[in-house]
C-alpha positions as CSV (number, residue, x, y, z in Angstrom):
1,M,-14.2,-19.8,-92.2
2,M,-12.6,-19.6,-88.4
3,G,-10.9,-16.8,-87.1
4,R,-7.9,-16.6,-85.3
5,R,-10.1,-16.3,-82.1
6,N,-13.0,-19.1,-82.7
7,L,-9.6,-21.7,-82.9
8,G,-7.9,-21.0,-79.4
9,Q,-11.2,-20.9,-77.8
10,R,-12.4,-24.1,-79.1
11,F,-8.9,-26.3,-77.7
12,N,-8.4,-23.8,-74.3
13,S,-11.8,-24.6,-73.1
14,P,-12.0,-25.3,-69.3
15,K,-10.8,-29.3,-68.2
16,V,-13.9,-29.7,-65.2
17,S,-12.6,-31.7,-62.7
18,E,-14.3,-34.1,-60.7
19,Y,-12.7,-33.3,-57.3
20,E,-12.5,-30.0,-55.0
21,E,-9.7,-28.6,-54.1
22,K,-8.9,-26.5,-51.3
23,V,-5.5,-24.7,-50.6
24,I,-4.4,-24.7,-47.1
25,E,-0.4,-23.0,-46.7
26,I,1.0,-21.3,-48.5
27,K,4.3,-20.4,-47.3
28,R,7.7,-17.7,-48.5
29,V,10.4,-20.2,-48.3
30,S,14.3,-18.5,-49.0
31,K,17.0,-20.5,-49.8
32,K,20.6,-18.6,-49.6
33,T,22.8,-18.6,-52.1
34,K,26.5,-17.2,-53.5
35,G,24.4,-14.4,-55.9
36,G,22.1,-13.7,-52.9
37,N,18.7,-15.5,-52.1
38,T,16.2,-17.7,-53.6
39,V,13.3,-17.2,-52.9
40,G,10.2,-20.2,-54.5
41,F,6.7,-21.3,-52.5
42,T,6.1,-24.0,-50.4
43,A,1.8,-24.9,-50.8
44,L,-0.5,-27.9,-49.2
45,V,-3.4,-28.9,-49.9
46,V,-5.8,-31.2,-50.6
47,L,-8.3,-32.4,-53.6
48,G,-11.3,-34.8,-52.7
49,N,-14.8,-35.1,-54.4
50,R,-16.9,-35.6,-51.2
51,N,-17.1,-39.0,-51.3
52,G,-14.9,-41.4,-49.6
53,K,-12.0,-39.8,-51.5
54,V,-9.3,-37.9,-50.7
55,G,-5.6,-37.0,-50.7
56,H,-3.1,-33.8,-50.1
57,G,-0.3,-32.9,-52.1
58,Y,2.6,-30.9,-51.9
59,G,4.7,-28.2,-54.2
60,K,7.8,-26.3,-54.2
61,A,9.0,-24.2,-57.5
62,K,9.6,-21.1,-58.3
63,N,6.0,-18.9,-58.1
64,V,2.6,-19.8,-56.2
65,A,0.7,-21.1,-59.5
66,E,3.7,-23.8,-59.8
67,A,3.4,-24.7,-56.3
68,I,-0.2,-25.3,-56.4
69,Q,0.0,-26.9,-59.2
70,K,3.2,-29.8,-58.3
71,A,0.9,-30.3,-54.6
72,L,-2.5,-30.9,-57.1
73,T,-0.8,-33.3,-59.3
74,S,1.0,-34.9,-56.1
75,A,-2.7,-35.7,-54.8
76,K,-3.8,-37.2,-57.7
77,K,-0.8,-39.9,-56.5
78,K,-1.4,-39.4,-53.4
79,M,-6.0,-40.6,-53.2
80,I,-6.7,-43.0,-50.7
81,N,-11.0,-44.5,-50.1
82,I,-13.0,-45.0,-47.0
83,K,-15.6,-46.4,-46.5
84,L,-18.5,-44.1,-45.7
85,T,-21.2,-45.1,-43.0
86,G,-24.0,-42.9,-43.5
87,K,-22.4,-39.3,-42.3
88,T,-20.3,-40.6,-40.0
89,I,-17.6,-43.1,-39.3
90,A,-18.1,-46.2,-38.5
91,H,-16.4,-46.3,-35.1
92,D,-13.7,-44.3,-32.8
93,V,-9.7,-43.5,-34.5
94,D,-6.8,-42.6,-33.3
95,A,-3.4,-41.8,-35.1
96,K,0.2,-41.1,-34.4
97,L,2.8,-39.2,-36.9
98,G,5.8,-37.5,-35.3
99,S,4.5,-35.6,-32.4
100,A,0.8,-35.0,-34.1
101,K,-2.2,-37.0,-32.8
102,V,-5.3,-37.1,-34.0
103,A,-8.6,-38.3,-32.4
104,L,-11.9,-39.2,-34.7
105,R,-14.4,-40.3,-33.6
106,P,-18.3,-40.4,-35.2
107,A,-21.0,-37.9,-34.3
108,S,-25.4,-38.3,-34.1
109,E,-26.7,-36.6,-36.6
110,G,-26.8,-33.5,-37.3
111,S,-24.0,-32.5,-34.9
112,G,-21.6,-31.0,-37.9
113,I,-18.3,-31.5,-38.2
114,I,-16.6,-30.3,-34.6
115,A,-13.4,-30.1,-36.2
116,G,-11.2,-27.6,-36.5
117,G,-8.0,-26.4,-38.6
118,S,-6.5,-28.6,-41.4
119,V,-8.5,-31.4,-39.4
120,R,-12.1,-29.5,-41.2
121,V,-10.7,-29.6,-44.5
122,V,-9.7,-33.2,-45.5
123,V,-12.8,-34.5,-43.1
124,E,-15.2,-32.8,-45.4
125,L,-13.8,-32.7,-48.5
126,A,-13.8,-37.2,-47.7
127,G,-17.1,-36.4,-47.8
128,I,-17.4,-37.5,-43.7
129,K,-20.0,-34.7,-42.5
130,D,-20.7,-35.7,-38.7
131,I,-17.8,-35.7,-36.5
132,S,-15.9,-34.8,-33.6
133,A,-11.9,-34.6,-34.3
134,K,-8.3,-33.4,-31.2
135,M,-5.5,-32.8,-32.6
136,L,-2.9,-33.3,-30.5
137,G,0.3,-31.8,-30.1
138,S,1.2,-30.2,-32.8
139,N,0.4,-26.9,-34.5
140,N,2.3,-28.1,-38.7
141,K,-0.8,-27.5,-40.8
142,L,1.5,-30.8,-43.1
143,S,1.5,-33.6,-40.1
144,N,-2.0,-32.4,-38.8
145,V,-3.2,-33.6,-43.1
146,R,-0.7,-36.4,-42.6
147,C,-1.7,-38.0,-39.1
148,T,-6.0,-37.1,-41.0
149,I,-5.3,-39.1,-43.6
150,K,-3.1,-41.7,-42.0
151,A,-6.0,-41.5,-39.5
152,L,-8.9,-42.6,-42.2
153,E,-6.9,-45.3,-43.7
154,K,-7.5,-46.6,-40.4
155,L,-10.7,-46.7,-41.2
156,K,-12.0,-50.5,-41.1
157,K,-13.3,-51.3,-44.7
């Protein structure tokens, strides 16, 4: 006869995901209401399989765990496929989104990822090993992630 403990372990087994996730930013936000301040959290998450699939998500909730979960759900819906040529991208690509501008350049083998901040996370999770990137115009992490993904979408298939 199975005990209560075994039953719970059998049905609550951890889910194995094919994607790797990185939380880029968590912000505490508050809103003035009639009864005082309402505190909430926002989460920016990038999801990728390190083999040409990458997506980003943004979630808002009353606590951090729910915000991250909402961001992951959003990221799964917004996944894009990119074509990799070896360990780098096929050609130069530039993108502009609002005030954020990004320039992605293919790099020689062994040079690694020359990029900073949120651009580095997106490129790593997309599976690109050698690239040179420059972010201009914005320090907003959400804008930088969206701009980088827009640039990756411009790559020719």
